[in-house]
TIVEX-972833 format. One record per residue: x, y, z of N, C-alpha, C in turn; residue in three letters. Coordinates in steps of 0.05 Angstrom, whole numbers. Layout:
BEGIN
+--------+---------+--------+---------+----------+--------+--------+---------+--------+------+
| n_east | n_north |   n_up | ca_east | ca_north |  ca_up | c_east | c_north |   c_up | code |
+--------+---------+--------+---------+----------+--------+--------+---------+--------+------+
|      X |       Y |      Z |       X |        Y |      Z |      X |       Y |      Z |  ala |
...
+--------+---------+--------+---------+----------+--------+--------+---------+--------+------+
***
This chain:
BEGIN
+--------+---------+--------+---------+----------+--------+--------+---------+--------+------+
| n_east | n_north |   n_up | ca_east | ca_north |  ca_up | c_east | c_north |   c_up | code |
+--------+---------+--------+---------+----------+--------+--------+---------+--------+------+
|   -777 |    1744 |   1374 |    -800 |     1762 |   1377 |   -825 |    1746 |   1376 |  unk |
|   -844 |    1753 |   1393 |    -870 |     1740 |   1394 |   -890 |    1758 |   1380 |  unk |
|   -903 |    1747 |   1360 |    -923 |     1762 |   1346 |   -951 |    1750 |   1348 |  unk |
|   -953 |    1724 |   1347 |    -979 |     1711 |   1345 |   -994 |    1724 |   1322 |  unk |
|  -1015 |    1738 |   1329 |   -1031 |     1752 |   1310 |  -1029 |    1782 |   1316 |  unk |
|  -1024 |    1798 |   1296 |   -1020 |     1826 |   1300 |  -1045 |    1840 |   1310 |  unk |
|  -1068 |    1827 |   1308 |   -1093 |     1838 |   1318 |  -1101 |    1825 |   1344 |  unk |
|  -1082 |    1817 |   1359 |   -1087 |     1802 |   1384 |  -1105 |    1819 |   1402 |  unk |
|  -1126 |    1807 |   1412 |   -1145 |     1820 |   1430 |  -1130 |    1828 |   1455 |  unk |
|  -1134 |    1853 |   1464 |   -1121 |     1862 |   1488 |  -1095 |    1877 |   1483 |  unk |
|  -1084 |    1875 |   1460 |   -1060 |     1890 |   1454 |  -1068 |    1917 |   1444 |  unk |
|  -1056 |    1938 |   1456 |   -1062 |     1965 |   1447 |  -1048 |    1972 |   1421 |  unk |
|  -1054 |    1995 |   1411 |   -1043 |     2004 |   1385 |  -1013 |    2004 |   1386 |  unk |
|  -1001 |    2014 |   1407 |    -972 |     2015 |   1408 |   -959 |    1988 |   1407 |  unk |
|   -970 |    1968 |   1420 |    -960 |     1941 |   1420 |   -962 |    1929 |   1392 |  unk |
|   -985 |    1933 |   1379 |    -988 |     1922 |   1352 |   -969 |    1936 |   1333 |  unk |
|   -966 |    1962 |   1335 |    -948 |     1976 |   1317 |   -919 |    1968 |   1322 |  unk |
|   -911 |    1963 |   1347 |    -884 |     1953 |   1353 |   -879 |    1927 |   1338 |  unk |
|   -899 |    1909 |   1339 |    -896 |     1883 |   1325 |   -894 |    1887 |   1295 |  unk |
|   -911 |    1904 |   1284 |    -910 |     1909 |   1255 |   -883 |    1920 |   1246 |  unk |
|   -872 |    1939 |   1262 |    -846 |     1950 |   1255 |   -824 |    1929 |   1256 |  unk |
|   -825 |    1912 |   1277 |    -805 |     1891 |   1281 |   -807 |    1871 |   1258 |  unk |
|   -831 |    1865 |   1250 |    -834 |     1845 |   1228 |   -822 |    1856 |   1202 |  unk |
|   -821 |    1882 |   1199 |    -809 |     1895 |   1175 |   -779 |    1899 |   1179 |  unk |
|   -769 |    1892 |   1202 |    -740 |     1897 |   1208 |   -734 |    1925 |   1217 |  unk |
|   -754 |    1940 |   1224 |    -750 |     1968 |   1233 |   -750 |    1967 |   1264 |  unk |
|   -728 |    1958 |   1275 |    -726 |     1954 |   1304 |   -725 |    1980 |   1320 |  unk |
|   -713 |    2001 |   1309 |    -713 |     2026 |   1323 |   -741 |    2036 |   1328 |  unk |
|   -758 |    2036 |   1308 |    -786 |     2044 |   1312 |   -801 |    2025 |   1330 |  unk |
|   -795 |    1999 |   1327 |    -809 |     1979 |   1344 |   -803 |    1985 |   1373 |  unk |
|   -778 |    1992 |   1380 |    -771 |     1999 |   1407 |   -787 |    2023 |   1417 |  unk |
|   -790 |    2043 |   1400 |    -806 |     2067 |   1407 |   -834 |    2059 |   1414 |  unk |
|   -846 |    2043 |   1397 |    -874 |     2035 |   1402 |   -877 |    2017 |   1427 |  unk |
|   -858 |    1998 |   1431 |    -860 |     1981 |   1454 |   -856 |    1997 |   1480 |  unk |
|   -837 |    2016 |   1480 |    -833 |     2032 |   1503 |   -857 |    2050 |   1508 |  unk |
|   -870 |    2059 |   1487 |    -894 |     2075 |   1490 |   -916 |    2058 |   1503 |  unk |
|   -918 |    2033 |   1495 |    -938 |     2015 |   1506 |   -933 |    2011 |   1536 |  unk |
|   -907 |    2010 |   1544 |    -901 |     2008 |   1573 |   -910 |    2033 |   1587 |  unk |
|   -905 |    2056 |   1576 |    -913 |     2081 |   1588 |   -944 |    2083 |   1590 |  unk |
|   -958 |    2070 |   1571 |    -987 |     2070 |   1572 |   -998 |    2050 |   1592 |  unk |
|   -981 |    2034 |   1604 |    -989 |     2016 |   1625 |   -990 |    1987 |   1617 |  unk |
|   -982 |    1980 |   1592 |    -981 |     1952 |   1584 |   -958 |    1939 |   1598 |  unk |
|   -965 |    1918 |   1613 |    -944 |     1904 |   1628 |   -943 |    1875 |   1620 |  unk |
|   -954 |    1869 |   1597 |    -954 |     1842 |   1586 |   -925 |    1832 |   1583 |  unk |
|   -920 |    1807 |   1591 |    -893 |     1796 |   1589 |   -883 |    1795 |   1561 |  unk |
|   -901 |    1793 |   1541 |    -892 |     1792 |   1514 |   -878 |    1817 |   1506 |  unk |
|   -886 |    1840 |   1516 |    -874 |     1865 |   1508 |   -845 |    1866 |   1518 |  unk |
|   -840 |    1855 |   1541 |    -812 |     1855 |   1551 |   -795 |    1836 |   1534 |  unk |
|   -806 |    1814 |   1527 |    -791 |     1795 |   1509 |   -786 |    1809 |   1482 |  unk |
|   -805 |    1822 |   1471 |    -802 |     1834 |   1445 |   -782 |    1858 |   1447 |  unk |
|   -782 |    1872 |   1469 |    -762 |     1894 |   1473 |   -734 |    1882 |   1474 |  unk |
|   -731 |    1860 |   1488 |    -705 |     1847 |   1489 |   -696 |    1839 |   1461 |  unk |
|   -714 |    1827 |   1445 |    -708 |     1820 |   1418 |   -700 |    1844 |   1401 |  unk |
|   -716 |    1865 |   1403 |    -710 |     1889 |   1387 |   -683 |    1901 |   1395 |  unk |
|   -677 |    1903 |   1421 |    -652 |     1914 |   1429 |   -628 |    1896 |   1420 |  unk |
|   -633 |    1870 |   1419 |    -612 |     1852 |   1408 |   -607 |    1859 |   1379 |  unk |
|   -628 |    1865 |   1364 |    -626 |     1870 |   1335 |   -614 |    1897 |   1329 |  unk |
|   -613 |    1915 |   1349 |    -599 |     1941 |   1344 |   -572 |    1941 |   1358 |  unk |
|   -563 |    1918 |   1366 |    -536 |     1916 |   1377 |   -533 |    1925 |   1406 |  unk |
|   -554 |    1923 |   1422 |    -553 |     1932 |   1450 |   -560 |    1909 |   1469 |  unk |
|   -543 |    1888 |   1470 |    -549 |     1866 |   1487 |   -550 |    1873 |   1517 |  unk |
|   -537 |    1895 |   1524 |    -537 |     1904 |   1552 |   -565 |    1911 |   1561 |  unk |
|   -580 |    1926 |   1544 |    -607 |     1933 |   1550 |   -625 |    1909 |   1546 |  unk |
|   -620 |    1893 |   1526 |    -636 |     1869 |   1520 |   -636 |    1850 |   1544 |  unk |
|   -614 |    1848 |   1558 |    -611 |     1831 |   1582 |   -632 |    1837 |   1603 |  unk |
|   -635 |    1863 |   1609 |    -654 |     1871 |   1629 |   -683 |    1865 |   1621 |  unk |
|   -690 |    1870 |   1596 |    -717 |     1864 |   1587 |   -722 |    1834 |   1586 |  unk |
|   -702 |    1818 |   1578 |    -705 |     1789 |   1577 |   -710 |    1778 |   1605 |  unk |
|   -695 |    1788 |   1625 |    -699 |     1779 |   1652 |   -728 |    1786 |   1662 |  unk |
|   -737 |    1809 |   1655 |    -764 |     1818 |   1663 |   -785 |    1800 |   1649 |  unk |
|   -780 |    1793 |   1624 |    -799 |     1775 |   1610 |   -801 |    1748 |   1624 |  unk |
|   -778 |    1737 |   1633 |    -778 |     1712 |   1647 |   -793 |    1714 |   1673 |  unk |
|   -789 |    1736 |   1687 |    -803 |     1741 |   1712 |   -833 |    1740 |   1709 |  unk |
|   -843 |    1749 |   1685 |    -871 |     1750 |   1680 |   -882 |    1725 |   1666 |  unk |
|   -865 |    1711 |   1653 |    -873 |     1688 |   1636 |   -856 |    1663 |   1642 |  unk |
|   -854 |    1656 |   1668 |    -837 |     1635 |   1676 |   -844 |    1608 |   1664 |  unk |
|   -868 |    1604 |   1658 |    -877 |     1578 |   1647 |   -878 |    1577 |   1617 |  unk |
|   -866 |    1596 |   1604 |    -865 |     1597 |   1575 |   -837 |    1592 |   1565 |  unk |
|   -835 |    1580 |   1542 |    -809 |     1573 |   1530 |   -794 |    1597 |   1519 |  unk |
|   -808 |    1614 |   1503 |    -795 |     1634 |   1487 |   -778 |    1655 |   1503 |  unk |
|   -785 |    1663 |   1527 |    -768 |     1683 |   1540 |   -741 |    1671 |   1548 |  unk |
|   -740 |    1645 |   1553 |    -714 |     1632 |   1559 |   -697 |    1630 |   1534 |  unk |
|   -710 |    1626 |   1511 |    -695 |     1626 |   1486 |   -683 |    1654 |   1481 |  unk |
|   -700 |    1674 |   1485 |    -690 |     1702 |   1481 |   -667 |    1708 |   1500 |  unk |
|   -670 |    1701 |   1526 |    -648 |     1705 |   1545 |   -623 |    1690 |   1537 |  unk |
|   -627 |    1666 |   1526 |    -604 |     1650 |   1517 |   -590 |    1664 |   1494 |  unk |
|   -605 |    1676 |   1476 |    -593 |     1691 |   1454 |   -577 |    1715 |   1464 |  unk |
|   -588 |    1729 |   1484 |    -574 |     1752 |   1496 |   -547 |    1742 |   1508 |  unk |
|   -548 |    1721 |   1524 |    -524 |     1711 |   1536 |   -504 |    1702 |   1514 |  unk |
|   -513 |    1690 |   1493 |    -496 |     1682 |   1471 |   -482 |    1706 |   1459 |  unk |
|   -497 |    1728 |   1455 |    -486 |     1752 |   1443 |   -465 |    1765 |   1462 |  unk |
|   -469 |    1760 |   1488 |    -450 |     1771 |   1508 |   -426 |    1753 |   1513 |  unk |
|   -425 |    1731 |   1498 |    -403 |     1712 |   1501 |   -406 |    1694 |   1525 |  unk |
|   -429 |    1694 |   1538 |    -434 |     1677 |   1561 |   -447 |    1651 |   1553 |  unk |
|   -431 |    1634 |   1541 |    -441 |     1610 |   1528 |   -453 |    1590 |   1547 |  unk |
|   -442 |    1587 |   1571 |    -453 |     1569 |   1591 |   -481 |    1578 |   1600 |  unk |
|   -484 |    1604 |   1604 |    -510 |     1614 |   1612 |   -530 |    1611 |   1589 |  unk |
|   -521 |    1614 |   1564 |    -538 |     1611 |   1541 |   -548 |    1582 |   1540 |  unk |
|   -530 |    1563 |   1544 |    -538 |     1535 |   1543 |   -558 |    1529 |   1566 |  unk |
|   -554 |    1540 |   1589 |    -572 |     1536 |   1612 |   -600 |    1546 |   1605 |  unk |
|   -602 |    1568 |   1591 |    -628 |     1579 |   1583 |   -642 |    1561 |   1563 |  unk |
|   -627 |    1551 |   1544 |    -639 |     1534 |   1523 |   -648 |    1507 |   1536 |  unk |
|   -632 |    1497 |   1555 |    -640 |     1472 |   1568 |   -666 |    1477 |   1584 |  unk |
|   -668 |    1500 |   1597 |    -693 |     1507 |   1612 |   -716 |    1509 |   1593 |  unk |
|   -712 |    1522 |   1570 |    -733 |     1524 |   1550 |   -742 |    1497 |   1541 |  unk |
|   -723 |    1479 |   1537 |    -730 |     1452 |   1528 |   -745 |    1437 |   1549 |  unk |
|   -738 |    1440 |   1574 |    -752 |     1427 |   1596 |   -781 |    1437 |   1597 |  unk |
|   -785 |    1463 |   1595 |    -813 |     1474 |   1595 |   -828 |    1463 |   1572 |  unk |
|   -816 |    1463 |   1549 |    -829 |     1453 |   1524 |   -837 |    1424 |   1528 |  unk |
|   -819 |    1408 |   1538 |    -825 |     1379 |   1541 |   -847 |    1374 |   1561 |  unk |
|   -848 |    1391 |   1582 |    -870 |     1388 |   1601 |   -897 |    1395 |   1589 |  unk |
|   -897 |    1415 |   1571 |    -922 |     1423 |   1559 |   -931 |    1405 |   1536 |  unk |
|   -911 |    1392 |   1523 |    -918 |     1374 |   1500 |   -901 |    1349 |   1504 |  unk |
|   -910 |    1332 |   1523 |    -893 |     1308 |   1530 |   -888 |    1289 |   1507 |  unk |
|   -906 |    1288 |   1487 |    -902 |     1270 |   1465 |   -878 |    1278 |   1447 |  unk |
|   -867 |    1302 |   1451 |    -844 |     1311 |   1436 |   -819 |    1310 |   1453 |  unk |
|   -820 |    1297 |   1476 |    -797 |     1296 |   1494 |   -772 |    1285 |   1479 |  unk |
|   -750 |    1298 |   1483 |    -725 |     1290 |   1470 |   -720 |    1305 |   1444 |  unk |
|   -738 |    1322 |   1436 |    -734 |     1338 |   1412 |   -709 |    1356 |   1415 |  unk |
|   -694 |    1359 |   1395 |    -670 |     1376 |   1396 |   -676 |    1404 |   1385 |  unk |
|   -670 |    1424 |   1401 |    -673 |     1452 |   1393 |   -650 |    1459 |   1375 |  unk |
|   -655 |    1475 |   1354 |    -635 |     1485 |   1336 |   -629 |    1514 |   1345 |  unk |
|   -604 |    1519 |   1352 |    -597 |     1546 |   1362 |   -591 |    1565 |   1339 |  unk |
+--------+---------+--------+---------+----------+--------+--------+---------+--------+------+
***
């Protein structure tokens, strides 16, 4: 889940409440708030990533997969949606796909912070 700062500028009330609920482990309510944010017109890639994470935490990797793919479509140059998608694939028993996602995340990370090239991600 991506939280940064819960008072992030540009995030509406529903997005902030979704993050607050998720931070407390209340993923059912976080899903309600995140989906409300989508209905309100929030199309930020973070919301799709956070929905994927929340659905994973309520045991719905099937729904999480769709949101994780959407997050990557919106945040292709970010590391975290690939990690989330990797977790979804891992939960679905698709270990090869999970590894591919983590390798992609590591490549993006190393491009953005070259001095840490070769760092090993802990899954």
